[in-house]
Phi, psi and omega in degrees: 000312182298319175304313181299317175300318179299315180301319182297312181305313181298320184291322179290332181289319176298316177297325177298318184294332183273348181264113183296320184299332179310320187299310174303321176293330178286325177299312181298325182290329179293319176300310184307312182296320177295321185287317184287325183292324181261002183304308193289349179275353187241337177304129179301147172286129178248122184259140186264080184235161176224159181298134183077006184266173180260142181285137185278338181203171173298130176252117179249153177292130174274354179222169168254120184217149176284136173267084198288332173302312185288330182290321180289325176301312180296324177289325179289323177294314179301325180289344183275064186261168173285147180297144180271126173248161178226134187267120180247100192284351173287337173292321177299313185296323175292330173288323170302315179299313179304318182293314178303313179306313187301304184290334171287324174297317178299315182291329175297306182300319176294324183287327189251016190285133172281155177302333191272340185282142184269174179302317184294329180287320174301318177286330180292317177294327181292312178308330177282349185265312181292171182289150185305312184294330179287321187296316176297330189274327177262132180275168180292329171302328179277329178279337183294313177306322186281332175291320188279343186290159180284159180307312184296325181286320181296318178302319173292313180306312181302309182303312186289322181293312178304320185292312186293311179299321181289317175304319178279320185282343172284351171260175186275122178243118176252174180294336177290322181253022175297306181302319185295315175299320185292326181289320179294324171299322181292318181291322181287320179287335176300340188272354178287167185259022180288164171304155182304308186290331176288327177297321182284324180284330172302315181293320181301315176302312180297322182292321183294333188276339183274121172224163185297137182238353189234107189244152176298140171242100188299313180297321179288326176293330177283322179296318185294326179290320183292322179292325177294319180291320180293327180289340177290122175284139177308147182269104184261145168263107183275151177298129184093344182297133177288115181278315181212130181278165179297131176091345185279157185276138183268102173269184182295330181289312178299322175300324180290323175292325176296324181284317176302317177293351183069027176272353178260138184283097182243032180095178189281135180240113179288345187299315186292324180296315184283326172303308182298322174301324176292320182298316186291320176301318182293324183287319176292317181299313176312307174309307188294316178291333179299313185295327179286334182264338183249136179294122183206137176298342184285334186292328179251001187234115174294322180303313186290331170288331170301313173305314183298319182297321182290319177300316176297320177296321181294307180302310178297329171295322178290323179286326177290323183288328176296321182298338182290333178296344180297338177299329181285134180281067179232124182304127172069018182295340180301328188286356175283349180309132173281076192295329185279354194294318183293318185290320182293319182294313181289336172291321179294322190258344177239258176210170180291326176299308182291332177296313187299305180305320180288332180293330176295315176305313177300319177295320180297310177301322182297318179297328170277334184288325182263035182265011182297323190267000180241171184269335187275176182284343184221138177264101181288329172302309181297317178303320179291323177303306183299318188296316181291321178298313189290312182299327176294327182289331179289313191285326184276349179286339179089172176277337187278339180057033179287143182299333173297333177292342188296317183292320179298320174291329180295322182287319181289328175304313180305313183297316180300319180301313181306308178305314181302305181302314179300324177298308184305311181303319181283327179301318180293334182049047179267173176257117185231137177288163178302318183292324177290314174306317179296315172308316185293313186286323178298317179290322180290328173289325175299335184294314181288331172295316187286332181287329175286321189288323170294330176292309180304320179290324180278335187297320179297323177307305185288319174308306180288315184295322188237014178052046186277136186270087177263176185304318183292323174299313185297326181288327179294322179280346173276356179294128178301338182280359181287150187302322177287324178292313177302326176295317182291315178302316183281317180280322185222071182300327173297316181291327177295316176293323180291321178298326183288321177293320176299326179298312181304316181294315182298313184303310183302319179296307185298315182302324182292335183249015171077017174273174178284104179292320184291325177293324181291328175299302183295326177290328178291324174303322183262354188294336180252025177303327177298342175298341185287345176287318177229064192297334186278354174279002184242136198296320183302343181256359181270097179246121173057045174215159176286148178277122177301331179296342180285348184250355183244170177284157178300329182287324173291320171309308176304315183295314175298314180296318182291330185285352182291327170301305177292326170297325178286323183294323180286325176298308183298330178290319186295328180271005171062041177285152178307145183301326181297333177283318176305310180303314177301321174299320184277338188247001191285339174266342177066228175241033182293165188265138167277084198293318177302317178285331184291309184293314181301322180291317179295332181288339189256000179233160177277320176277138176302138174277136176296138181297327181311321181296333189242028175254152173294151182290341182088202004288167175291162178311132177258333183235168179294324177296317179297319178296311179298318176302320179295324177298305188295328181294318185285321178299319188292320186285332183285315180290337175289331182278348182286152184274312179225082175291145176226164177305326182284321182284330177295310184299319178299321178289316178302308180299325180293314182298314186292323181290318178300318180293323180295315176294332175277002169085014185289337178256020181289338191254002174236171193262026174286128176271169173293326185285328179289322185292321176296322183292320183294321179293321181294320181294309182303314180294325173297321184290311184298319176303329182285325181279320186254048179284160182289140182235151182284133172273114184279140176295139180287135184285123174262114176286126182274136175291127177270125171266138181261000000 
């Protein structure tokens, strides 16, 4: 029953690989996971409060927004400024000139007055001399006493009138204080000793000469009003600002502020949901374009993308559940979040680049998850903490990804967490007690430990459920007691020895170029498993027997030899070995030419035989490991056939084999560079020189015949 379930699961995984629409469905699933896990953290908080009730707790604004009503009130107050006036000294000067004209006219009339003119005629003559405005303002009853006055009296009246008018008009006389100014002049002039009629005329002339010289300036008033309005800063409700303290009464002003901050239930507001959707699209698009630009197994494998989705889901759920601990009143408890688990799993199962990119995403999501204790949408401190913890997990795992490195990496992540928390606390410049600091650092240290524990716990699930070829799995497959390796050893001992030699060469070469050396070693162990079907047709297994190829045609020999790659791949699939091992067995010969049987076939016929008939069916090597195993396989067989190998001949042979494969296009479908091929050649040479080093030839012992 279990075997059937496993078989069904494997068939389903193969079907997933073939359906292209699955890829887009998985990306959609990633976006959905992002959205659903962060949704509760962006839904606006709604308060159940009523007017003139008491606040149960401090209520802070989650956003920064302008209180437009309060701003308009402030601007209305600022607009209520005093009117702006302007002093016009030309008005005062004009009144002085009129007074001078009046008294000059009186003097002129009195100086040239004929004996026969009556007072009325003199007044009429005076009116014709003075200005029209003065003539209209002064009545005949006012001018008669002035015409009839003596010259000394006129001189005194002139002096007093000009003095009083000048004193008043040199000051600011507005419409509001005009009557008061005239009254003051009357009071002062009433104290003179002139006759009553002359005094009255003098007062009238003085009062008529006093006019407003301080006028309202509408333009300046409006300009000042606008400047005052513009100087008013908008009244803002700041993010984190306490709108109402615990126990305070909620009045209309507070209710308006709560409404503006979006804390009152006023119906559905789509803005936060749209904002979250845009964030999710940004994160998902970031992942998509990262996979397009960076070489990654996820890019071409729906199964691996499914694994990544599960890792994202697991990590986001861990972050989400950890964020709920913020409700516990314990200092720094949020730092216990096992932030590095996701990036460590991705590094172990995929590669470092993808793990680093995912660390950034986890940091952004953590900033949203842990926004419960702050008023804004993101907690930058916790986001930074998760980012640093995740990156530390990636870097400290090392390149070999051994399971033993996980605990070591967890310890180092804990130390980085402590340093990160110390940085955050010092940047805040807050006051913390020794107990609070201890809590912060203990939780930060525990985070790294929990991350390593969760990574160790989740790794077997992914390895077993998706047949991922992890380090542990490779070590298990390299056990000599594995049934297939036992089969090679018992049925084809020569092939087994050859495979071990190829494994040594392949591992060293792959390690030198940064490829997976352990994968190459294990792949080399199994690469010739197909030879166990017809072991005696391969020269390394022909001991004390004739070569069967001498009795059959080259074409049949070719068919037997070529089939060992496909036979081996099929056997490995039947035993459910990882795809990477199967690929190495199937691809290690690529589409190379069987030269020996090709030349032999051409010798037996008159028409040239096509090279295509004597080539392996392929495919060519798709990975560095498969290419290196193929090189090592060919080199080991060639060197073993040499009679007296030495460093010079070995190097010449190694360079020749690699060059021929390169020119034959066997590396066109993998990402091996020329520089890496040179490194592979040098590494294989060093290994071969260690195997075929010079030895001292010991002299043969000559047994002497003992004579009795």
